[in-house]
N, C-alpha and C positions, 0 to 999 in steps of 0.2 A: 850486441850493444850498438856496434856502428849501424847495423841495419835498423834498429829502432830509432837512431838518431835521424838518420835518412828519411824515414816515414814520417816522423814528427815534423821535420823540416818541410817536406812536401806538403804535409796536410796545412801547416801554417802558410806556406806560399799559396796554396789553393784557395785558402779562406780569404787572404789579402787580394787575390785575383777576383774572387767572386764579389768580395766587398767593394772593390774599385770599379769594376762594371756595373756594380749595382748604383753606385754613386753616379757614374756616367750616364746610366739610363735614367736615373732620376733628374738630373741636371737637364738632360735632353728633353724629358717630358715637360719640365717646367719652362724651358725655352720655347717649345712647341705651343704649350698652352698660352705662353704669353704672347706669341706671334700670332695665335689664332684666338685670342680671347674673345672677340666679338662673336665668333662662332661657337665657342666652347661654353662660355657662361650661361646660355640659355639650357643646355643639355645639363649642366652641371646643377644649376637650379632645380630643373624638373626632377633630377634623381635624388636631390636631397629632400625635394619636398615629397616625392614618393615615399622615400625612407621614412621620413618623419610621419606622414599619414599612416604607412604600413604599421609603424610602432605604435602610434596612438590608437590605431584600430585594434590591435593585438591587446593592448592595456585595456580598452573598453571591453572587448570580448570576454576577457579574463574576469574583470569585475562584474560583467553581467552574469556570467556563470556562477561566480560566487555568491551574488544576491540572489539569483533563482535558487540556488541549493539551500541558502539560509532562509529563503521564503518558504520553500517546501517543508523543511524542518519544523519552522514556527507554525505553519499551518497545521502540520500533523500534531504538533503538541497542543495547539489551541482545540482541534477536533477532540483529542483524547480528553481534555480539560473539560470541554463543554458537554461530551459524553457522560463523562463521570458526574458533572453537575447534574445533568438530567437523571441519571441512575440515582443520584442522592435524593432526588424528588420521590422517585419511584420506591425507594427504600422506606420513605415515610409512609406509604400507603399500607392500610391492613390487607391481609390475605384477600378478603372478599373484594376490597377496592382494585387489588392487583389483578384479580381474575376479570373484573369489569373493564379495567384498563385494557389487558390484552384484547379483549372483545373488540374495544374501540379501535385498536391498531389494526385489527383484522378488517373491520368495517372501512377504515380509511383507505386500506389498500384493495379495495373493491370486491371483498368478499361479501356474501349475502346469507339471509337467513341465520345470522349469527345469534347464538343463544348461550347464556352463561347459566350453568347449572346452580352454582351457589348453595350447595347443600351436601352434607355428607352421604356417602352410598351412592355417589354418582359413578364409581367404578372407573375412575380416572379420566372422565370427560368432563373438564372443568369447563371448557368452552367448546361448542360445536357449531359449525357453518360450512359453507361451500366456498371455494375458489371461483373466480370468475369464469372458468373453463368447465366448471360443474363437478370437479373433485371434491369428495367430502374430506374436511378438515376437522379432525379431533385433536384437542390440545390439553396436555396435563400441565397444570402451572404449580410450581413449587417456589414459595417466597421464603427462601433461606438467606443467612446472613452470608455477606460477600465472601468470608473466609472459608465457609464450609464447601463440601464436595456432595454432589448427588450421588448415592450409593448404588450398587448393583441391585439391592432390594428394591429401591424405588423403582428402578427402570423394569424390573421383572415384573412387578406389579401393572405397570402400563403396557408392556408388551403382551401380556395376557389378556387385556381387554380391548385394547385400541381398535383391532381389526375383528376379533372374534365377536365381542360385544356391541361395538359401535358401528363395524363396517367401515373404518377410516380408509381413505384412499392416501391421504398424508396424515402422518400420526406425528405430532409436534410436542417435544417435551422441553418446556421453556422454564428457566430458572434465574434468579437474580444471584446466585452464587457463581464464584469464577471458573468451577470446573466440574466435571464428572470424573469419577474414578475412572481407572483404566478398565476395569471389568465391566463398568456401568456403559462406558463409550463402546467398548467392543460389542457388547450386547445390542446397543443401539444401532451400530453399522450392521451387524449380521441380520438383525431383524427388521431393517429399513424405517428405523425411527430417527426424525430429525432432532439432534441434540443441540439446544440452543442456549448456550452458556451466557455469562453476564455481559462479555464484550459484545457478542453478537446481538444481545438484546439491547445493549446501548445503540449499536448501529441502527437498529429498527426504531428505537425510540426517536432517533435524530432524523429519520425519514427514509432510510433504506427500505425498498419494497420487500414485502414478505417473500415473493417469489425468487428474489435475488438472493435471499438468505438460506433457502432450502437446500441448495445443493452445497453448502459449506462446511457442514458438521453433520454427517449422516446422509444416507442416500434415500430417505423416505418420500420421494417425490410422486409416488404412484405413476398410474398410467394417464397421461394426458388425454383430455377429452376436447371435443369440439365444443365451443360456447353453445349453450342451449338456447333455442329461439324465444 
């Protein structure tokens, strides 16, 4: 017990000494500043101004980052909304008008000799044309409701004709529905068919170039050729 009391006493004594020396040091600093005020105040003002500017800069930087993040989120939402509004117009087309519209998108992106079959018995070649580098493009168009999916059977039919019957370098299956079934997409990937679902079609409608979409879902890019003279 006595040892504990001694330790407590020493701690209190040490604390008082530290506080006393701290007060002395603070007083000495005040006296020195007062004696040298003409020299100290410009430095003090400069330090305070730098601290204020640094704090203001940090606040502005943080506000800027938040504003940029909010702007990006807003733009993404607006792009999605605009794409869906455009797709609403596409949804209003008949299947014949849809095929004609897809042909127009191809021409917009530099395809040449674009032809719309527009008839039954076309063996899956609803739109045929050539990319700018000469690759033959064959497109199957399916205007389905947004909630539907492209089935494996639909994909099998196109796989069986796109290259064997039509000699496609790039075989494109484009649809207005949101998804391909797992089997349909797996078949497209194995057989080098480009599967363009509703979201990618929406991007195409909004101005994305066809050749930028080809690698995104399916690998049916074919072998690149030099542009014909």
